C-alpha positions in Angstrom: 7.5 30.6 13.5 11.0 31.6 12.3 12.0 30.3 8.9 8.8 28.3 8.4 5.4 29.5 7.2 2.1 27.9 7.7 0.3 26.8 4.5 -3.4 26.9 4.0 -4.9 23.7 5.3 -6.5 21.4 2.8 -8.2 18.9 4.9 -8.8 17.7 8.5 -6.0 15.3 8.1 -3.6 18.1 7.1 -4.7 20.2 10.1 -3.9 17.4 12.5 -0.6 16.7 10.7 0.4 20.3 11.2 1.5 20.8 7.6 4.3 23.3 7.2 6.8 24.1 4.4 10.0 26.1 4.5 10.0 29.5 3.0 12.3 28.3 0.2 10.0 25.4 -0.9 7.2 25.5 -3.6 3.6 24.8 -2.7 4.0 21.4 -4.6 6.5 20.3 -1.9 3.7 19.6 0.4 2.9 16.5 -1.6 5.5 14.7 0.5 3.3 15.1 3.6 0.4 13.1 2.2 0.2 10.0 0.1 -1.9 11.7 -2.5 -2.6 15.2 -3.8 -6.1 16.5 -2.9 -8.5 16.8 -5.8 -8.2 20.5 -6.2 -4.4 20.5 -6.2 -4.4 17.6 -8.6 -6.7 19.4 -11.0 -4.6 22.5 -10.9 -1.4 20.5 -11.6 -3.0 18.8 -14.6 -4.2 22.2 -16.0 -0.7 23.7 -15.6 1.1 20.7 -17.2 -1.3 19.2 -19.8 -0.3 21.4 -22.7 3.4 20.5 -22.1 2.7 16.8 -22.1 0.2 17.1 -25.1 2.4 19.1 -27.4 5.9 17.7 -26.7 7.4 16.0 -29.7 10.2 14.3 -27.8 11.7 13.9 -24.4 13.8 17.1 -24.7 10.6 19.2 -25.5 8.8 17.8 -22.5 11.8 18.1 -20.2 12.3 21.8 -21.2 8.6 22.6 -20.9 8.5 21.0 -17.4 11.7 22.7 -16.3 10.3 26.1 -17.3 7.4 25.4 -14.9 9.5 24.3 -12.1 9.4 20.4 -12.5 11.4 17.6 -13.7 11.0 13.8 -14.5 12.7 10.9 -12.8 12.4 7.2 -13.4 12.0 5.3 -10.2 10.7 1.8 -9.5 9.8 1.4 -13.2 7.6 4.5 -13.3 8.2 8.0 -14.5 7.6 10.5 -11.7 7.2 14.2 -11.6 9.3 16.0 -9.1 9.5 19.6 -7.9 12.7 21.2 -9.3 13.2 23.4 -6.2 12.7 21.1 -3.3 13.2 17.8 -5.3 10.0 16.4 -3.7 8.2 13.7 -5.7 4.8 15.0 -6.6 3.2 12.1 -8.5 3.6 9.7 -11.4 3.0 10.7 -15.0 0.1 8.2 -15.1 -1.6 10.2 -12.3 -1.4 13.2 -14.7 -3.0 11.1 -17.5 0.2 10.5 -19.4 1.5 7.0 -18.5 5.2 6.6 -18.9 4.9 3.6 -21.3 2.7 5.7 -23.6 5.2 8.6 -23.5 8.0 6.2 -24.3 6.1 4.7 -27.2 5.2 8.2 -28.5 8.8 9.4 -28.3 10.3 6.2 -29.5 12.7 5.7 -26.6 12.8 5.5 -22.8 13.2 8.6 -20.7 16.9 9.6 -20.9 18.8 9.3 -17.6 20.7 12.5 -18.0 19.6 15.6 -20.0 
């Protein structure tokens, strides 16, 4: 298949969609091919990122922790969204992870900085 590799299929819908990712993308980049992460992938993502969200004392702490795990945050349409740092694919909102943007902004005392 050249420079593309076939990913493990997650559902019947994925199989019919023929889900592929480029060799240079992360597994999270497949989120762009479906409107939602499947339950297993969502649980794994929450486990990987929950400590970063729970222990961050400010935006800089959170941004650094997420970056070290291959993610970054972006405000879009009034929501804070998690994106894959390699492929720049939007993964989900912070609310989906259990950390709504409004609660993070209240906790950190300021909105998500546009450029860090």
